[in-house]
Structures are given as structure tokens and as C-alpha cells.
Backbone as CSV, one residue per row, in Angstrom:
resi,resn,N_x,N_y,N_z,CA_x,CA_y,CA_z,C_x,C_y,C_z
1,MET,12.693,14.634,7.643,12.147,14.943,6.325,12.238,13.568,5.278
2,LEU,13.060,12.703,5.680,13.227,11.252,4.605,12.385,10.026,5.534
3,LYS,11.421,10.395,6.598,10.956,9.374,7.312,10.735,7.908,6.832
4,TYR,10.219,8.148,5.874,9.978,7.247,4.684,10.764,6.295,4.121
5,LEU,11.729,6.483,4.464,12.929,6.319,3.941,14.169,5.141,4.931
6,GLY,13.580,5.133,6.352,14.361,4.500,7.444,15.547,3.405,6.779
7,GLY,14.518,2.282,6.616,15.831,1.371,5.762,16.707,1.277,4.626
8,TYR,16.741,2.251,4.321,17.201,2.464,2.847,18.797,3.097,2.860
9,PRO,19.748,2.853,2.202,20.800,3.221,2.360,21.250,4.398,2.165
10,ALA,22.668,5.054,2.500,22.330,6.553,3.120,22.971,7.145,1.427
11,ALA,22.836,6.103,0.756,23.237,7.029,-0.760,21.819,7.372,-1.486
12,LEU,21.032,6.569,-1.141,19.625,6.731,-1.635,19.337,8.308,-1.405
13,HIS,19.225,8.141,0.212,18.906,9.369,1.252,19.684,10.449,0.313
14,ALA,20.742,10.729,-0.109,21.377,11.538,-0.536,21.107,12.103,-1.907
15,GLN,20.585,10.483,-2.840,20.167,11.383,-4.121,18.525,11.946,-3.782
16,VAL,17.800,11.388,-2.932,16.780,12.009,-2.214,16.343,13.208,-2.439
17,ALA,17.169,14.021,-1.290,17.637,14.750,-0.613,18.104,15.666,-2.087
18,ALA,19.028,15.555,-2.788,19.583,16.026,-3.872,18.394,16.729,-4.804
19,MET,17.183,15.585,-4.803,15.856,16.017,-5.471,15.193,16.685,-5.101
20,ILE,15.227,16.858,-3.740,14.061,17.835,-2.821,14.745,18.951,-3.207
21,GLU,16.110,19.224,-2.716,16.856,20.409,-3.206,16.298,21.077,-4.484
22,ALA,16.569,20.240,-5.522,16.330,20.743,-6.928,14.959,20.877,-7.170
23,ASP,13.810,20.415,-6.253,12.656,20.643,-6.424,12.386,19.454,-7.969
24,THR,12.727,18.671,-7.809,12.597,17.310,-9.267,11.940,16.355,-8.810
25,LEU,11.441,16.049,-7.449,11.036,14.596,-6.728,9.489,14.794,-7.317
26,ALA,8.689,15.517,-7.141,7.188,15.880,-7.782,7.131,15.596,-9.344
27,GLY,8.444,16.219,-10.156,8.143,15.719,-11.399,8.424,14.430,-11.756
28,TYR,9.501,13.583,-10.986,10.020,12.207,-11.248,8.742,11.539,-11.374
29,LEU,8.138,12.066,-9.817,6.770,10.971,-9.613,5.430,11.232,-10.797
30,ARG,5.446,12.289,-11.246,4.542,12.591,-12.272,4.581,11.955,-13.496
31,GLN,5.855,11.837,-13.781,6.430,11.769,-15.061,6.320,10.114,-15.053
32,ARG,6.404,9.222,-14.057,6.462,7.899,-13.755,5.021,6.995,-13.661
33,TYR,4.022,8.281,-12.778,3.214,7.539,-12.351,2.022,8.664,-12.651
34,ALA,1.323,8.749,-13.737,0.577,9.501,-14.385,-0.917,9.344,-14.195
35,ASP,-1.273,8.074,-14.386,-2.127,7.008,-14.676,-3.318,6.862,-12.994
36,SER,-4.356,7.603,-12.633,-5.036,7.570,-11.662,-6.140,6.124,-11.993
37,HIS,-6.699,6.082,-11.145,-7.305,4.801,-10.895,-9.127,5.140,-10.914
38,ALA,-10.098,4.653,-11.128,-11.539,4.639,-10.749,-11.534,3.923,-9.349
39,VAL,-11.002,3.488,-9.004,-11.341,2.404,-7.540,-11.775,3.537,-6.669
40,GLN,-12.925,4.140,-6.585,-13.302,4.964,-5.720,-14.155,4.481,-4.169
41,SER,-14.664,3.517,-4.758,-15.782,3.477,-3.509,-15.023,2.044,-2.915
42,ASP,-15.788,1.822,-1.516,-15.357,0.044,-0.951,-15.773,-0.938,-1.883
43,ARG,-17.009,-0.820,-2.012,-17.507,-1.847,-3.189,-16.379,-1.995,-4.194
44,ALA,-15.937,-1.080,-4.922,-15.080,-1.269,-6.028,-13.782,-2.006,-5.517
45,LEU,-13.269,-1.390,-4.691,-12.063,-1.852,-3.940,-11.740,-3.241,-3.503
46,PHE,-13.310,-3.746,-3.105,-13.339,-5.464,-2.420,-13.444,-5.856,-4.275
47,ASP,-13.914,-5.818,-5.167,-13.630,-6.126,-5.933,-12.383,-6.186,-6.877
48,TYR,-12.270,-4.957,-7.012,-10.335,-4.970,-7.329,-9.590,-6.033,-6.672
49,ALA,-9.694,-5.976,-5.217,-9.123,-7.043,-4.340,-8.990,-8.426,-4.770
50,GLN,-10.761,-8.710,-5.231,-10.874,-10.311,-5.349,-10.532,-10.454,-6.934
51,ALA,-10.599,-9.473,-7.693,-10.137,-10.083,-9.418,-8.476,-10.518,-8.571
52,LEU,-7.605,-9.692,-8.039,-6.328,-9.768,-7.766,-6.198,-11.226,-7.073
53,LYS,-6.810,-11.471,-6.279,-6.541,-12.793,-5.092,-7.160,-13.903,-6.241
54,GLN,-8.295,-13.502,-7.122,-8.149,-14.894,-8.041,-7.430,-15.322,-8.975
55,GLN,-6.802,-14.179,-9.314,-5.521,-14.447,-10.399,-4.514,-14.965,-9.563
56,PHE,-4.194,-14.826,-8.295,-2.922,-15.446,-7.859,-3.106,-16.143,-6.985
57,LEU,-3.933,-15.895,-5.888,-4.239,-16.381,-4.744,-5.606,-17.710,-4.351
58,ARG,-5.981,-17.876,-5.676,-7.014,-18.934,-5.573,-7.411,-19.466,-4.319
59,ASN,-6.794,-19.829,-4.130,-6.735,-21.432,-3.057,-6.765,-20.419,-1.394
60,ALA,-6.660,-19.225,-1.578,-6.231,-18.765,-0.283,-7.666,-18.844,0.370
61,ALA,-7.609,-18.462,1.527,-8.858,-17.912,2.499,-9.830,-16.906,1.995
62,PRO,-10.933,-16.797,1.951,-11.733,-16.136,1.155,-11.757,-14.634,1.915
63,LEU,-11.891,-13.241,1.219,-11.927,-12.374,2.282,-13.032,-11.577,2.542
64,ASP,-13.335,-11.148,3.717,-15.205,-10.791,4.130,-15.148,-9.287,3.477
65,LYS,-13.971,-8.516,3.835,-14.227,-7.069,3.565,-13.039,-6.865,3.114
66,VAL,-12.926,-5.393,2.474,-12.121,-4.918,1.561,-12.409,-3.491,1.722
67,CYS,-11.891,-1.900,2.236,-12.354,-0.991,2.137,-11.407,-0.135,2.636
68,TYR,-11.713,1.359,2.270,-10.514,2.661,2.633,-10.869,2.794,3.414
69,ASP,-10.048,3.425,4.399,-10.080,3.531,6.184,-9.290,4.802,5.788
70,ALA,-10.214,5.906,6.341,-9.273,7.328,6.509,-8.683,7.313,7.718
71,LYS,-8.878,6.659,9.015,-8.266,6.703,10.100,-6.941,6.048,10.007
72,LEU,-6.703,5.398,9.141,-5.678,4.566,8.873,-4.411,4.866,9.782
73,LYS,-3.637,5.633,8.686,-2.667,6.009,8.873,-2.617,7.123,10.116
74,ILE,-3.152,7.626,10.480,-3.217,8.551,11.787,-3.117,7.167,12.986
75,VAL,-4.074,6.849,12.917,-4.548,5.642,14.096,-3.202,4.605,14.558
76,GLN,-3.051,3.762,13.378,-2.087,2.499,13.333,-0.724,2.840,13.001
77,HIS,-0.267,3.929,11.934,1.150,3.885,11.347,1.194,3.350,10.333
78,ALA,0.309,2.575,9.506,0.262,1.891,8.221,-0.834,2.650,7.382
79,LEU,-0.520,1.789,6.217,-1.107,2.417,4.890,-2.269,1.224,4.693
80,GLY,-2.077,0.092,5.169,-2.906,-1.071,5.065,-3.047,-1.694,5.475
81,THR,-4.077,-2.545,6.638,-3.823,-3.747,7.136,-4.672,-4.899,6.845
82,HIS,-4.389,-6.001,7.463,-5.205,-7.207,7.242,-5.167,-8.008,8.422
83,THR,-6.538,-8.223,8.309,-6.916,-8.333,10.351,-7.752,-10.040,9.841
84,ARG,-7.597,-11.025,11.072,-8.464,-11.876,11.030,-9.021,-11.816,12.754
85,THR,-10.155,-12.356,12.389,-11.083,-12.326,13.500,-11.754,-13.310,13.669
86,SER,-11.645,-14.181,14.537,-12.181,-15.396,15.079,-13.320,-15.538,15.653
87,THR,-14.069,-15.814,15.695,-15.479,-15.899,16.978,-15.995,-17.508,16.558
88,VAL,-16.789,-17.529,18.038,-17.093,-19.231,17.992,-18.367,-19.080,17.674
89,GLN,-18.848,-20.239,16.866,-20.615,-20.172,16.315,-21.099,-21.509,16.427
90,GLY,-21.274,-21.593,17.905,-21.610,-22.981,18.241,-20.401,-23.868,18.389
91,ALA,-20.286,-24.959,17.387,-18.838,-26.078,17.512,-18.325,-25.423,16.702
92,ARG,-18.399,-24.543,15.646,-17.587,-24.300,14.835,-16.906,-22.610,15.312
93,LEU,-14.969,-22.680,14.714,-14.667,-21.595,14.393,-14.416,-20.464,13.336
94,LYS,-15.545,-19.394,13.353,-15.613,-18.678,12.011,-14.386,-17.485,12.171
95,THR,-13.683,-17.675,11.086,-12.818,-16.478,10.847,-13.066,-15.575,9.574
96,ARG,-13.016,-14.195,10.000,-13.473,-13.088,9.030,-12.228,-12.492,8.662
97,ARG,-11.750,-11.894,7.592,-10.664,-11.940,7.231,-10.811,-9.882,6.300
98,GLU,-10.486,-9.475,6.964,-10.532,-7.493,6.612,-8.970,-7.646,5.938
99,ILE,-9.328,-6.459,5.154,-7.915,-5.658,4.612,-8.779,-4.134,4.616
100,ARG,-8.010,-3.264,5.313,-8.417,-1.951,5.051,-7.028,-1.211,4.281
101,VAL,-7.542,-0.114,3.487,-6.517,0.423,2.674,-6.949,1.994,2.976
102,ALA,-5.623,2.405,3.310,-5.662,4.156,3.831,-6.159,4.596,2.877
103,SER,-7.117,6.027,3.029,-8.323,6.501,2.361,-6.989,7.359,1.248
104,LEU,-6.112,7.796,1.228,-5.131,8.571,0.370,-4.497,8.095,-0.753
105,PHE,-5.273,6.393,-0.966,-5.162,5.573,-2.140,-6.142,6.061,-2.611
106,ARG,-7.203,6.763,-2.638,-8.318,6.594,-3.266,-7.562,7.715,-4.733
107,GLU,-6.504,8.485,-4.283,-6.061,9.602,-4.733,-4.666,9.442,-5.355
108,ALA,-4.013,8.465,-4.957,-2.903,7.696,-5.233,-2.743,7.545,-6.524
109,PRO,-1.620,7.200,-7.637,-1.795,6.568,-8.692,-1.779,5.465,-8.524
110,ALA,-2.811,4.508,-9.561,-2.925,3.412,-9.704,-1.846,2.148,-9.608
111,GLU,-0.599,2.485,-9.928,0.329,1.464,-9.395,0.798,0.988,-7.864
112,PHE,0.189,2.540,-6.785,0.885,2.626,-5.510,-0.731,1.803,-5.045
113,LEU,-1.877,2.050,-5.671,-2.907,1.036,-4.892,-3.079,-0.424,-5.207
114,LYS,-2.230,-0.559,-6.309,-2.041,-2.292,-6.605,-1.271,-2.498,-5.706
115,MET,0.039,-2.170,-5.436,1.023,-2.279,-4.589,0.620,-2.670,-3.258
116,ILE,-0.240,-1.596,-2.371,-0.757,-2.122,-1.611,-1.614,-3.011,-1.251
117,VAL,-2.526,-3.327,-1.902,-3.149,-4.130,-2.206,-2.898,-5.883,-2.317
118,VAL,-1.423,-5.762,-3.445,-0.512,-6.907,-3.367,-0.270,-6.972,-1.783
119,HIS,0.404,-6.107,-1.177,1.161,-6.239,0.183,0.231,-6.835,1.088
120,GLU,-1.329,-6.625,1.107,-2.301,-7.269,1.843,-2.695,-8.619,1.862
121,LEU,-3.063,-8.837,0.458,-3.269,-10.082,-0.293,-2.280,-11.191,0.251
122,ALA,-1.023,-10.360,0.033,0.330,-11.669,0.576,-0.022,-11.820,2.074
123,HIS,-0.297,-11.125,2.817,-0.749,-11.773,4.394,-1.945,-12.585,4.203
124,LEU,-2.249,-13.108,3.153,-3.560,-14.249,3.646,-2.275,-15.471,3.495
125,LYS,-1.431,-15.663,2.822,-0.494,-16.574,2.838,0.406,-16.495,3.688
126,GLU,0.979,-15.317,4.053,2.289,-15.544,4.416,1.955,-14.300,5.661
127,LEU,2.263,-14.460,7.144,1.784,-13.602,8.308,2.744,-12.310,8.239
128,ASP,4.353,-13.270,8.125,5.328,-12.381,8.592,5.975,-11.401,7.401
129,HIS,6.634,-10.490,7.303,7.540,-10.024,6.458,9.029,-10.657,6.077
130,ASN,8.823,-11.836,5.643,9.997,-12.704,5.320,10.156,-12.997,3.793
131,LYS,11.112,-13.884,3.841,11.428,-13.660,2.277,10.227,-14.319,1.520
132,ALA,9.841,-15.251,2.008,8.504,-15.885,1.192,7.647,-14.882,1.080
133,PHE,6.713,-14.039,2.000,6.239,-12.964,1.597,7.162,-12.121,0.517
134,TYR,7.671,-11.506,0.816,8.569,-10.930,-0.574,8.375,-11.746,-1.917
135,GLN,8.680,-12.721,-2.042,8.324,-13.406,-3.207,7.129,-13.687,-3.711
136,LEU,6.123,-13.974,-2.376,4.846,-13.909,-3.216,4.401,-11.964,-3.732
137,CYS,5.047,-11.044,-2.953,4.556,-9.588,-3.590,4.845,-10.074,-4.843
138,HIS,6.722,-10.289,-5.200,7.079,-10.417,-6.663,6.340,-10.760,-7.476
139,HIS,5.976,-11.963,-6.882,5.085,-12.796,-8.124,4.198,-11.863,-8.444
140,MET,2.747,-11.785,-7.534,2.124,-10.770,-8.244,2.386,-9.558,-8.503
141,GLU,3.311,-8.669,-8.392,3.785,-7.640,-8.976,4.923,-7.653,-9.311
142,PRO,5.483,-7.382,-10.361,7.181,-8.137,-10.558,7.664,-6.578,-10.081
143,ARG,7.210,-5.353,-10.372,8.050,-4.031,-10.005,7.608,-3.885,-8.491
144,TYR,6.981,-4.559,-7.538,6.856,-4.602,-6.066,7.525,-3.991,-5.304
145,GLY,9.055,-4.146,-5.638,10.289,-3.244,-4.933,10.448,-1.845,-5.257
146,GLN,10.391,-1.912,-6.440,10.407,-0.440,-7.499,9.323,0.532,-6.567
147,LEU,8.061,-0.082,-6.851,6.496,0.265,-6.423,6.889,0.702,-5.181
148,GLU,7.290,-0.139,-4.152,7.438,0.337,-2.456,8.414,1.495,-2.793
149,LEU,9.522,1.543,-3.436,10.214,2.835,-3.224,10.177,4.258,-3.403
150,ASP,8.814,3.758,-4.484,8.420,5.255,-5.476,7.089,5.359,-4.355
151,LEU,6.540,4.471,-3.995,5.419,4.700,-2.779,6.019,5.944,-1.649
152,ARG,7.640,5.184,-1.151,7.705,6.340,-0.092,7.917,7.601,-0.333
153,LEU,8.736,7.988,-1.708,8.629,9.016,-1.987,7.573,9.939,-2.663
154,TYR,6.444,9.003,-2.897,5.650,9.663,-3.053,5.057,10.622,-1.744
155,LEU,4.999,9.757,-0.738,4.663,9.991,0.741,5.261,11.184,1.082
156,THR,6.963,10.942,0.890,7.420,11.923,0.654,6.951,13.827,0.539
157,GLN,6.947,13.346,-0.775,6.529,14.419,-1.457,4.761,15.138,-0.834
158,LYS,4.227,14.095,-0.424,3.033,14.370,0.219,3.201,15.499,1.326
159,ASP,3.946,14.980,1.895,4.498,15.476,3.524,5.005,16.896,3.052
160,LEU,6.008,17.202,1.806,6.120,18.836,1.750,5.475,19.184,1.509
161,GLU,4.624,19.092,0.329,3.663,19.763,-0.015,2.496,20.295,1.240
162,ALA,2.201,19.640,2.000,1.632,19.567,2.981,2.067,20.868,3.874
163,ALA,3.212,20.521,3.796,4.473,21.917,4.901,4.747,22.738,4.464
164,ARG,4.725,22.928,2.899,4.954,24.084,1.787,3.136,24.900,2.191
165,ARG,2.112,24.142,2.261,0.691,24.896,2.644,0.857,25.135,4.164
166,LYS,1.361,24.727,4.968,1.109,25.522,6.291,2.327,26.714,6.169
167,GLU,3.050,26.908,5.530,3.963,27.855,5.314,3.314,29.084,5.009
168,HIS,2.088,28.951,4.100,1.924,30.227,3.202,0.669,30.329,3.780
């Protein structure tokens, strides 16, 4: 039931379990994250990511593609990916950088879309999930840690809703 909260302390698990039992998790999320976003197309997502990159990572390598990916969560067990593909063109090495965002973020609150794009953009500078990586994430989105936790709660709530639909 709390598969998205694996690395969090037992006290938090108990708190979330109590919210689920009292059926207040959905209300908590709606109250905090009521705003949707207009970033629906791949082009709009590319422009959104480019604007964040321009604001915070001007000197980072350019992005070649940013898109929603319906298969992402199922195939790679991830909410977003950043890939680098290198190809040789004559005597030159060309690197393409792509960000793919799980399509569930089309319908997710605006803050969660920003959090996942910030996360993937941070990989332009830091490949590993290390201290410098998370410092960069917090630089681009000061509420990054809270948004990451709340995104995990959002995914938990989505799973609960899907399970309820199967029961009926």
C-alpha cells in the first residue's frame, strides 16, 4: 500500500496509513495542490523545460527533445528519464539529450510537473542522485523535498483510487 514511501521513516508511514484509514489523503492533496496546468502537448512541455533550463541552467548542454511518454512508468519504473545518446558523425561526436516525462503528469497538479522537470533537468549537471544533485533541485525549486513527498502521496492516492474502481 505504501510502496512509494520506501525510504521514509516508520512514523511517516503510520501518519499516512492513518490518513488513508480516515479517508483524508485525497482531501489533503486537493487542498494543497488544486491548480492544474496547461502543459498538455509535447511542444508545450519542451518549451516549459527550456524556460526552466534558461532560468537556472543557462550553461548546461542543450536539450534535443522533451516529451510525455505513456509507457515510461510501466517499462522503466520511473516518472521521468534523462538520456544521453552519443553518435559519431565523421570526426565529431554528437550527443543528444532527451527528457521523457510520464504521461500521468499531463493530469497531475502543476507543482508536480515542475518537480519532475526540475529533477530531470538537474541530471544535465549531476548524473547521480548525490548531495550536489539535490542541492541543485532545491535551488531550482525551493520546495523540492516537500513536493517529492507529496508526489509520492499523490501516487499512493492514485493507486488507492484504482484499487477501489476494480472492487466496484
